[in-house]
Each structure stands twice: as C-alpha cells, then as structure tokens.
C-alpha positions as CSV (number, residue, x, y, z in Angstrom):
1,M,-6.9,-0.4,-21.1
2,F,-9.4,-2.8,-19.4
3,A,-8.2,-5.7,-21.6
4,T,-4.6,-5.0,-20.5
5,Y,-5.7,-4.7,-16.9
6,L,-7.4,-8.2,-17.0
7,N,-4.4,-9.6,-18.9
8,S,-2.0,-8.3,-16.3
9,L,-4.0,-10.0,-13.5
10,H,-4.0,-13.2,-15.4
11,E,-0.3,-12.9,-16.0
12,S,0.3,-12.5,-12.3
13,M,-1.7,-15.7,-11.6
14,S,0.2,-17.6,-14.3
15,R,3.5,-16.5,-12.8
16,R,2.2,-17.6,-9.4
17,V,3.1,-14.3,-7.9
18,A,-0.5,-13.5,-7.0
19,L,-1.0,-17.0,-5.7
20,V,1.9,-16.7,-3.3
21,L,0.7,-13.3,-2.1
22,F,-2.8,-14.5,-1.5
23,G,-1.4,-17.6,0.2
24,V,0.5,-15.4,2.7
25,A,-2.6,-13.2,3.2
26,I,-4.8,-16.2,3.9
27,L,-2.3,-17.6,6.4
28,I,-2.1,-14.3,8.2
29,A,-5.9,-14.0,8.2
30,I,-6.2,-17.4,9.8
31,M,-3.5,-16.5,12.4
32,F,-5.4,-13.3,13.4
33,N,-8.7,-15.2,13.8
34,V,-7.0,-17.9,15.9
35,V,-5.4,-15.5,18.4
36,V,-8.5,-13.4,18.8
37,H,-11.1,-14.8,21.2
38,V,-14.5,-13.2,21.8
39,R,-16.4,-14.2,25.0
40,T,-20.0,-13.4,25.8
41,L,-20.8,-12.8,29.5
42,P,-24.0,-13.9,31.2
43,D,-25.3,-10.3,31.0
44,G,-24.8,-10.3,27.3
45,A,-21.7,-8.1,27.3
46,T,-18.8,-9.2,25.1
47,M,-15.1,-9.4,26.1
48,L,-12.2,-9.6,23.7
49,A,-9.0,-11.5,24.5
50,V,-5.9,-11.6,22.3
51,G,-3.7,-14.7,22.8
52,A,-2.9,-15.1,26.5
53,Q,-3.8,-11.5,27.4
54,P,-6.6,-10.9,29.9
55,P,-10.0,-10.1,28.3
56,A,-11.0,-6.5,27.9
57,P,-14.3,-4.8,27.0
58,S,-15.0,-5.0,23.3
59,A,-15.6,-1.3,23.0
60,I,-12.0,-0.7,24.0
61,A,-10.4,-3.9,22.7
62,V,-11.8,-3.9,19.1
63,P,-10.2,-0.5,18.0
64,S,-7.0,-1.5,19.8
65,M,-7.0,-4.8,18.0
66,L,-7.5,-3.2,14.6
67,E,-4.7,-0.8,15.3
68,S,-2.4,-3.6,16.2
69,I,-3.2,-5.4,13.0
70,L,-2.5,-2.3,10.9
71,R,0.8,-1.6,12.5
72,A,2.0,-5.2,12.5
73,T,1.4,-5.9,8.9
74,G,1.4,-2.6,7.1
75,S,5.1,-2.8,6.2
76,L,4.8,-6.5,5.1
77,W,2.1,-5.7,2.5
78,M,3.9,-2.8,1.1
79,L,7.1,-4.7,0.5
80,L,5.4,-7.8,-0.9
81,A,3.2,-5.8,-3.2
82,I,6.2,-3.9,-4.6
83,F,8.0,-7.1,-5.4
84,A,4.8,-8.4,-7.1
85,A,3.7,-5.3,-9.0
86,A,7.1,-4.1,-10.3
87,P,7.5,-7.0,-12.7
88,L,4.2,-6.1,-14.3
89,L,5.6,-2.8,-15.3
90,T,9.1,-3.9,-16.4
91,A,7.6,-6.7,-18.4
92,T,5.7,-4.1,-20.5
93,L,9.0,-2.8,-21.8
94,E,10.6,-6.1,-22.6
95,K,11.5,-6.6,-26.3
96,G,9.0,-9.3,-27.0
97,W,6.2,-7.3,-25.4
98,L,7.1,-4.1,-27.2
99,E,7.1,-5.8,-30.6
100,L,3.8,-7.6,-29.9
101,V,1.8,-4.8,-28.2
102,F,3.2,-1.4,-28.9
103,S,3.2,-2.0,-32.6
104,K,-0.7,-2.1,-32.5
105,G,-3.0,0.9,-32.6
106,T,-3.6,0.9,-28.8
107,A,-2.1,4.0,-27.1
108,R,1.0,3.2,-25.0
109,W,-0.3,5.1,-22.0
110,S,-3.4,3.0,-22.0
111,I,-1.4,-0.3,-21.9
112,F,0.9,0.9,-19.2
113,L,-1.8,2.4,-17.1
114,G,-3.8,-0.8,-17.3
115,R,-0.8,-2.7,-15.8
116,Y,-0.3,0.0,-13.2
117,L,-3.9,-0.4,-12.1
118,A,-3.5,-4.2,-12.0
119,G,-0.6,-3.7,-9.5
120,L,-2.8,-1.6,-7.3
121,T,-5.5,-4.2,-7.4
122,L,-3.1,-6.9,-6.3
123,Y,-2.2,-4.8,-3.2
124,S,-5.9,-4.1,-2.4
125,L,-7.0,-7.7,-2.7
126,M,-4.1,-8.9,-0.6
127,F,-4.8,-6.4,2.1
128,A,-8.5,-7.2,2.0
129,V,-8.0,-11.0,2.2
130,A,-5.7,-10.6,5.2
131,M,-7.5,-7.9,7.2
132,L,-11.2,-8.0,6.5
133,P,-12.1,-11.5,7.8
134,V,-11.1,-10.7,11.4
135,A,-12.7,-7.2,11.1
136,L,-16.0,-8.8,9.9
137,R,-15.8,-11.4,12.6
138,L,-15.4,-8.8,15.3
139,W,-18.3,-6.8,14.0
140,W,-20.5,-9.9,13.8
141,M,-19.7,-11.1,17.3
142,T,-19.5,-7.8,19.2
143,G,-21.8,-5.5,17.3
144,I,-19.1,-2.8,17.2
145,G,-18.6,-1.4,13.7
146,T,-15.4,-2.1,12.0
147,W,-16.2,-0.4,8.7
148,Q,-13.2,1.8,9.3
149,M,-11.0,-1.0,8.0
150,G,-12.5,-0.4,4.5
151,V,-11.4,3.3,4.7
152,A,-8.0,2.1,5.9
153,L,-7.8,-0.1,2.9
154,L,-8.4,2.9,0.6
155,I,-5.8,5.0,2.4
156,Q,-3.1,2.4,2.3
157,T,-3.8,1.7,-1.4
158,F,-3.4,5.4,-1.9
159,G,0.0,5.3,-0.4
160,F,1.0,2.3,-2.4
161,A,-0.1,4.1,-5.6
162,A,2.6,6.7,-4.9
163,L,5.3,4.0,-4.5
164,L,4.2,2.2,-7.6
165,A,4.2,5.5,-9.6
166,V,7.9,5.9,-8.6
167,A,8.6,2.3,-9.8
168,A,6.8,3.0,-13.0
169,L,9.0,6.0,-13.7
170,V,12.2,4.1,-13.0
171,T,11.2,1.3,-15.4
172,L,11.6,3.6,-18.4
173,P,15.4,3.2,-18.7
174,Q,14.7,-0.6,-19.2
175,K,17.3,-1.7,-16.7
176,G,15.4,-4.7,-15.3
177,V,13.2,-5.1,-12.2
178,A,15.7,-4.5,-9.5
179,L,16.0,-0.7,-10.0
180,P,12.2,-0.1,-9.7
181,V,11.9,-2.2,-6.6
182,I,14.9,-0.5,-5.0
183,A,13.6,3.0,-5.8
184,A,10.1,2.3,-4.4
185,A,11.5,0.6,-1.3
186,A,13.9,3.5,-0.8
187,I,11.1,6.0,-0.9
188,W,9.1,4.0,1.5
189,L,12.0,3.6,3.9
190,L,12.9,7.3,3.7
191,T,9.5,8.9,4.4
192,P,9.4,8.0,8.1
193,S,12.7,9.7,8.7
194,L,11.6,12.8,6.7
195,A,8.4,13.0,8.7
196,M,10.5,13.0,12.0
197,R,13.4,15.0,10.5
198,Q,13.8,17.1,13.7
199,E,14.8,13.9,15.5
200,T,16.7,12.3,12.6
201,F,18.3,14.5,10.0
202,Y,18.4,17.8,12.0
203,R,20.6,16.1,14.6
204,I,23.1,15.3,11.9
205,F,23.0,18.4,9.8
206,S,23.1,21.9,11.4
207,S,23.4,23.8,8.1
208,H,20.2,25.8,7.3
209,F,20.8,25.1,3.6
210,V,20.9,21.4,4.0
211,R,17.9,21.5,6.4
212,G,16.0,23.5,3.7
213,I,16.7,20.7,1.2
214,I,15.5,18.1,3.6
215,D,12.3,20.2,4.3
216,W,11.6,20.4,0.5
217,A,12.2,16.6,0.1
218,Y,9.6,16.1,2.8
219,R,7.1,18.3,1.1
220,I,7.6,16.8,-2.3
221,L,7.8,13.0,-1.5
222,P,4.8,10.9,-0.6
223,K,3.8,10.7,3.1
224,C,3.6,6.9,3.5
225,S,4.3,6.7,7.2
226,E,1.8,9.6,7.9
227,L,-0.8,7.8,5.8
228,E,-0.3,4.8,8.0
229,D,-0.8,6.9,11.1
230,L,-3.9,8.4,9.5
231,C,-5.3,4.9,9.1
232,V,-4.7,4.1,12.8
233,S,-6.2,7.4,14.0
234,F,-9.3,6.8,11.7
235,V,-9.7,3.3,13.0
236,Q,-9.7,4.6,16.6
237,G,-11.5,7.9,16.3
238,R,-13.3,7.6,12.9
239,T,-12.0,11.1,12.0
240,V,-9.3,12.3,9.6
241,T,-6.8,14.2,11.8
242,S,-5.1,15.9,8.8
243,W,-5.6,16.0,5.1
244,W,-2.1,17.2,4.4
245,P,-0.7,13.6,3.8
246,V,-3.6,12.8,1.5
247,W,-3.5,15.7,-0.9
248,S,0.3,16.0,-1.0
249,T,0.7,12.3,-1.7
250,G,-2.1,12.5,-4.3
251,A,-0.4,15.4,-6.1
252,F,3.0,13.6,-6.1
253,T,1.4,10.5,-7.5
254,L,-0.5,12.3,-10.3
255,I,2.6,14.3,-11.3
256,V,5.0,11.3,-11.4
257,L,2.5,9.1,-13.2
258,G,1.7,11.8,-15.7
259,L,5.4,12.4,-16.3
260,T,5.9,8.6,-16.8
261,L,3.1,8.3,-19.3
262,S,4.3,11.4,-21.2
263,L,7.9,10.1,-21.4
264,L,6.6,6.7,-22.5
265,N,4.7,8.1,-25.4
266,R,7.8,10.0,-26.5
267,K,10.3,7.2,-25.9
268,S,11.9,5.6,-29.0
269,F,12.1,1.8,-28.7
C-alpha cells in the first residue's frame, strides 16, 4: 500500500496536477502575507491591520484573521482537491492499470486505499502551504498562539475524506472521472442546505413524510459545512462546540469506504 501511495503522489506530479495546486496555494499564501500588516507600538504592544482597514489589537485581530482565511478559502480547496484527487481513483480502474497491477499478488483494496490516501495527502499539503505561513508569521510577530490552524487542517481533511470516499464509490462503474467529481461536489453543495433545512427545504415541502426523508438524509450524509463552522469556532475559542459533525461524518466515511473496498474485491474486470 505504501508503494502505491508514493507512486500516486509521483503520478500527480508527473501529470502536473499537484504542481498547479501547490502553485495556487503558494500564490494565496503570498497574498495573505502581503495584505496582513503587523505593527509594534512604542510600549511593545502589537496591532494587526488587514489591507486598508484600521489596526486592531492583536488579541482580537489574530483570531478574526484566521477565521476570515478559513471562510474565504475553504470552498476553494475542497473543489480543487476533488478535481485533483478523483483522477487518481479513476485511473486505478483503467484497462492498462488493471492488467498491470491487479494481475499481481497485491490485494486490490491495498492498491486502491493507497491512492485514496494520496488524494487526502494532496489536500492536506495544499491547505498547509496556503494557510500555515501566515499563521506562523502571526504567531512569531504577535506572540499569540495560532496552533489552532493545525487542528483546523485535520478537521477539514476529515471532511474531505468523506467526499473522496463518495468519489471512490462512484468510480467502480468505470464511467470516467466526471461522475465521481460531480457526486463529491453535489454532496459538498447539498450539506449546507441540509444543515439549515428549516430555512431551506422545510419552506418548500410541508409533507411530514418528505421532511422525514430530508431529516434522514441530513443524519446520514457528511456534515461538511458544520465541520467548517467547527473549525472557525475552534480557531476563535479553542474548544469543540459539538462532536456530532465529527463522529457522524467519520461513521459515514468508514461505511462508504468499507463498502467501496468490499465491492472492488468482488468486482469482475
């Protein structure tokens, strides 16, 4: 599995997909650092200014800045990473790959899981390259801890793992890369509406039966939007407000990924 994992990362580099992602991440990291200005007052206190906005005390401005970064770019990384990671999974089931790899003694699930983990790594590295430089700079210059961004990285990767598990399941019919990308993006777009179903779907459907279906869809599907809100609340307050999005998303990911690997082992190519 580890050899497949490394091969998948190398394949991403050779296809220049990873290079493009990291290029975008570096540009955004530079932009964040350009617009953020830290000023030290004569009494030793630090003030933080973002762009042309008036300076604010670092104790208040640093958590606010980290929150703005997460909200401004969270959607971007999810979409880019889906487009980058889905081809790693679909390529595994291409005819040439099947004849070359699946004919060997290595278990199918090991090969597929290695490529799945490579997709998660691409997302994590892209997030880290874009977000952590400004967080480390703020900590270095203000003395205010920004380690919460590391936890935010883990939580966001956790949410992406659920979307990539959906993409992995949809690759099994071998219909190309478009269907896995659409399925993962659809889940990601649907979850905010399900989380706010009282203001969205409930205003459209008055039937208790339909509302019951919507409620069950909310319980079953991953909680990507709520995980993003959890990141924001943790960056601000350093506490986890609710574990419900974490364990429900984790259960969804494990079930879908386990189903995918089981069907892959039984599939006849």
